[in-house]
VOGU-3710 file (C-alpha; in Angstrom, 3 decimals, decimal comma):
1> midwlafvvv> -28,249/-50,759/-1,111  -25,166/-48,428/-1,011  -23,743/-46,942/-4,249  -20,091/-47,330/-3,362  -18,866/-45,880/-6,703  -20,877/-42,658/-5,862  -19,309/-42,573/-2,418  -15,831/-42,808/-3,866  -16,599/-40,079/-6,399  -17,830/-37,804/-3,634
11> lvaalvgaav> -14,733/-38,617/-1,484  -12,330/-37,895/-4,305  -14,126/-34,727/-5,289  -13,962/-33,486/-1,696  -10,291/-34,184/-1,332  -9,365/-32,640/-4,593  -11,530/-29,547/-3,929  -10,004/-29,130/-0,462  -6,491/-29,471/-1,832  -7,203/-26,963/-4,624
21> vvstyalglr> -8,644/-24,362/-2,217  -5,796/-24,757/0,347  -3,074/-24,843/-2,160  -4,191/-21,793/-4,120  -4,785/-19,762/-0,988  -1,330/-20,758/0,460  0,372/-19,908/-2,872  -1,507/-16,592/-2,969  -0,223/-15,731/0,559  3,335/-16,664/-0,380
31> lltvsgrtpi> 3,151/-14,609/-3,609  1,592/-11,516/-1,575  4,465/-11,788/0,857  7,089/-12,068/-1,907  5,537/-8,930/-3,633  6,329/-6,974/-0,392  2,800/-6,703/0,836  2,935/-8,772/3,959  -0,507/-9,067/5,449  -0,485/-7,930/9,026
41> vtpaeftdai> -3,523/-8,552/11,029  -3,694/-7,022/14,492  -5,413/-9,422/16,791  -8,628/-8,310/18,575  -8,278/-7,644/22,241  -10,767/-9,543/24,414  -10,917/-9,246/28,225  -10,815/-12,985/28,674  -8,089/-13,648/26,036  -5,094/-15,744/27,017
51> tivtpaqiks> -2,649/-13,379/25,169  -3,247/-9,676/24,692  -0,958/-7,981/22,179  0,310/-4,703/23,319  0,639/-1,670/20,927  4,433/-1,952/21,178  4,257/-5,557/20,015  2,091/-4,633/17,075  4,551/-1,737/16,140  7,484/-4,111/16,422
61> aekraakaak> 5,789/-6,618/14,080  4,990/-3,842/11,550  8,656/-2,688/11,713  9,941/-6,191/11,091  7,608/-6,592/8,086  8,833/-3,268/6,667  12,310/-4,324/7,173  11,705/-7,613/5,331  10,124/-5,777/2,423  13,318/-3,601/2,102
71> knpltvaqkr> 15,430/-6,729/1,945  13,366/-8,085/-0,956  15,709/-8,605/-4,022  13,045/-8,587/-6,622  12,705/-5,848/-9,156  9,494/-3,642/-9,243  8,121/-5,559/-12,254  8,765/-8,984/-10,477  6,869/-7,701/-7,415  3,950/-6,433/-9,526
81> lafigacacf> 3,925/-9,829/-11,269  3,943/-11,672/-7,858  1,023/-9,509/-6,728  -0,955/-10,182/-9,887  -0,196/-13,940/-9,336  -1,493/-13,645/-5,594  -4,541/-11,980/-6,780  -5,128/-14,800/-9,361  -4,594/-17,466/-6,705  -7,103/-15,779/-4,394
91> tlsglavlfg> -9,625/-15,570/-7,228  -9,122/-19,281/-8,099  -9,491/-20,304/-4,425  -12,758/-18,193/-4,088  -14,021/-19,653/-7,409  -13,329/-23,144/-6,205  -15,363/-22,484/-3,066  -18,276/-20,960/-5,022  -18,252/-23,897/-7,434  -18,464/-26,278/-4,499
101> iylivpalhg> -21,474/-24,326/-3,131  -23,034/-24,368/-6,469  -22,724/-28,269/-6,615  -24,258/-28,576/-3,168  -27,159/-26,133/-3,317  -29,154/-27,784/-6,240  -28,908/-31,117/-4,396  -30,620/-29,480/-1,336  -33,561/-28,348/-3,329  -34,220/-31,746/-5,017
111> ga> -32,516/-31,062/-8,194  -29,858/-33,115/-10,005
//
């Protein structure tokens, strides 16, 4: 016999957990960008890649990010507060992932 209530509880917990992780990470990225610390990740070059980014394109992206940071109307204190908020969001996102792992691992070993 299937315990449908337990199925619904797991479904809701998974949806809420996914929403929390994605939302806090997205808000953290937004706050990080607002603080003037735009994350620039240079793509890896592979021989079979569809698109290879040239050094000139990377330099251009870095220049655009620096220009956007100069246009930021926030004060230094507001930028610092946005950076602290970004760190808090990333921490919450990571803790939510770790909590989910914590909930799963005991079930694998026959506990709970």
